[in-house]
Structure formats: C-alpha cells, structure tokens
N, C-alpha and C positions, 0 to 999 in steps of 0.2 A: 723239500724235501731239508734241510742244509735248517730251513726255519720253523722246522716239525720236531726237528733234533735240538736244538736248540729251546723253544719251550717246556721240549723235556727234559734237557741239562738242568736250568733253570725251577722248573718244579722240581727239583727231589728235593732239594734241601728243604721245603717246604713243607712238601710231605711224609720225609724222613722227622723236623720236628714237632708233626703233627700227633705222628704217632706214638712216640715220647713224650708227650704232652701228661696224658691223663696217664703215667707213673712216678707217683711222689719219689723227686731226689732223697730223704728219709729212713723211709719202709720199703719203697717195692708198690706201694699197694697205688691200685688202680681205682678211680675217682669214682669212677664213672658204675662202675662194679656196688662203688658199697655205695651209689648212688642209691639205689634197690635193698641193700642190704642195710639201710638206717629207717625203711619207715617205720617197723619198731618201735627209732630211738624218738620219733617226732611225737610220743604220746607224752615222754617227761622233756625233752629236752625242745621239743621246740620248733619249726619245722625252720630247716636249717639250721638247726643246733644253735635257734637265735634265743631259748631260752625264756620267753614269754608266761609260759603256764604258773610254776608255781619259783618266787626266785630264791628258795632253797636248795634252788638243783640247779647245776650248772650252765654256763653259755658253751657251747664245745662249737664256734662256728670263726673261723681261722686261729682257731684252737692248733698250736707247732701237733703234726701230725708222730713226731717220739712221741711228744706228751704222751696223746692219746691212746697210742698204743702200746706204753708202757705201763698206762694206770688200765687198760681192760688190759694188760699180761699178770696186772699186778691184784683186780679184782676177782679173773681164770685163780688163783692159784689161791687165792686168802692171799696174799700178804697185803692186800689194802681189805678191812673190811666193810662188806654192807650187804645186808639182805639182797635188795630189788637188781644191785649189780654183779652184784654171784652168782643168781640165777640166769641174767641176761648170758652174762660174757662163760660160762657155762660152756655152754655149745660151738661157742666161735672158735671157726681153726686161726692159726698165727695170718693164710690168707682172707678172712674175714677180720677181722680187726685191723691185718693193713690195711684191707681195701678199705675200713668205717673213718680207719684215720688220716686218708687221705679225701676222701670224700670233705671227711672237714674243715681238714685244713684248707680247700680251699674256698666252703662259703664264704663272704660276706659277711662282717658280724656288721649289728648297727649297737652302739652304743649306747649309753647308758646315763641315769644324772649325777651329782654327786650336788650336796646339801653343803649347803653356802660354807654351814654351822664347822661341817670338816675338816675344808682347806687349811685352815692356821695350823691342826694338827699332825695333819696326814701328809704334809707337802710339803711338811721338812723330813719327816718322815725318812718318806716317798726318795725325796733328792739325794739330803744326806745323812740320812739316817740317828746314831745317837756314835759317837766317839767314849763315851762317858760310862755309857751300861753296856760297851760292849755291838753296836744295833751296824751292822753295813747297808748302807745306804737301798732302798729295795729297787734303785732304778738300776742294780753296779747289775743283775744276774736278770732282770725282766723288762732292762732298759727304760730312754727317760718315759718313754710316751708306751709303754704299758708290753711294746712286741713281742717281749718275751723274745728268747733263744733257740730257733725250731734244730740249729743244728746240738745246742747242748742237752736237749728239752726243759730247758727253762721254759715254763707257760707263758701265756697272752693271758696278764689278769686286768688289761683296760677294756674296760664294757664290760666286765662279770658281773657277776648279781649280790648283790648286794650282801644278802643273804646266807649267798655260799660260799660270800667269801669271809665272811665273816666265821662261818661253824665252821669252815678251815684251819680257821686261825685258830680256833681256839681248840680243835683238833689236834695240829701243832701242838699247841704250847703242852699238852697234857697229855700230851706221845701214844695218844688215840691212834695216828697218823707218823705218818716215816721210816715204813719199814722198809716204802715203792722206789725206783728209782735215787732222785736227790732228798727225798724226803728227810734223809738226816739234816739235810746244811736249815729247812727250813722250822723245824724242831728247836735248834739253836739259836732262831734268831727267834721264834715269836715268847719264846721263856720271856721273855723281857719285857711283855708289852701288857701292857695295861689291857682291861674292859674294855674305857673310854675307849685307847691307839685303837685297840681294831675297832670298833664301829667306826668309828671317819676313818680309819683308811679302806677300814671295806664300802663304804660310802663314795671313797673317795675315787676307788680306783673301778669305777663300777661308772662315775661321768670322765676317765681319763680314755682319751684319744689323740 
C-alpha cells in the first residue's frame, strides 16, 4: 500500500506539469487546440508555419505567441491592413487567436540561407547598428541569434523568409505599418535604412540562427 501511495505521490508533479504544458505562458492559448484551427493557415504559411510556399508570406514557426496574437488582433481590428489576413482574422475569437499563437510558438523552425554578399553590410547593422544615423543594433530587441523577446512581443527574425522581411521593412519605412504592437519602434528604425541595406538585412536574417 505504501508503495502505491509513494508511486502516486511521485506521479502527481509530472501529471500536473503535463496538464499545464499545453497552456502558453504569454497568451494562455492551447497549442493542441490551435493545431486543428491552424489547418487553413498552412495554405499560405506552410506546414507547421514554416512558410516554404511563397517567400513573400511569413514563417510563423517558433514565433513568439504574444507577437502572433497581437498581429492577429491588429488584422482583425484593421490596425494592420492586409485584405487576405483581415478576412481570415474576422471570424476568430480571442481564444482562437490565443490558441493559434500558442500552436505556432510551439512549432520547430526551419532556418533559411543568407547570401554571402549580405553579410558585410547586414552583420554590422544587426550587431552594432549605426550610431551616426541613429540606428540601434537589431540585436538589442531581437537578440544575438534573432530569437526575439517573447515576453516583450519582439518577434523572432531568425530564419524569416527574405521576401517577407524585405517587404515588412519597406512597409515600416513608408509608414504603411507601425500602428500595431511595437510597430512604431520599427518605423523609427526603418526610416534610416536604404534599399540596399534592407535587401542585405533581409537575406542575413534568413540565415541567422
């Protein structure tokens, strides 16, 4: 009897952890529930959110849940404009968005490849910025390996599709993005970047890991 009680006592913490593991710490979403809801997302964002279908659409795998949730809310409210995503987000409840965010945050990411030509320009900007132009280091918010800061909703940029990264930076620079989340910070940064720097950074980020 004592052995049975001891076995039960030892199993309780494990069972409790397993039960709570599905809940994301930042948005309280359920990754398992999000897996079923994400089926339609795969048409554009690829299996598990690894975005191999079209490089102009973002990878979502391993992206911070708080960031994904904020973007879905922004698409639904119209703060971030995109006809396709507005339609997709329109019918989502807050729980749907939290579950989807938790699901993508739990998916393993597949890294991309950077061009050798991008490294001399982009690496310096990413690691150190350019103080003379008021450019902070990208790593200050997105981390040395591009993993972002999930708690602060700074997105993961490592492995991101080159086309999407470039279009996003240009949208920030033009003021077409920036109303959502930490977007104003990116608008302030991107306005200093040249086209050549945006192209270099976008390629560099794809291979960052």
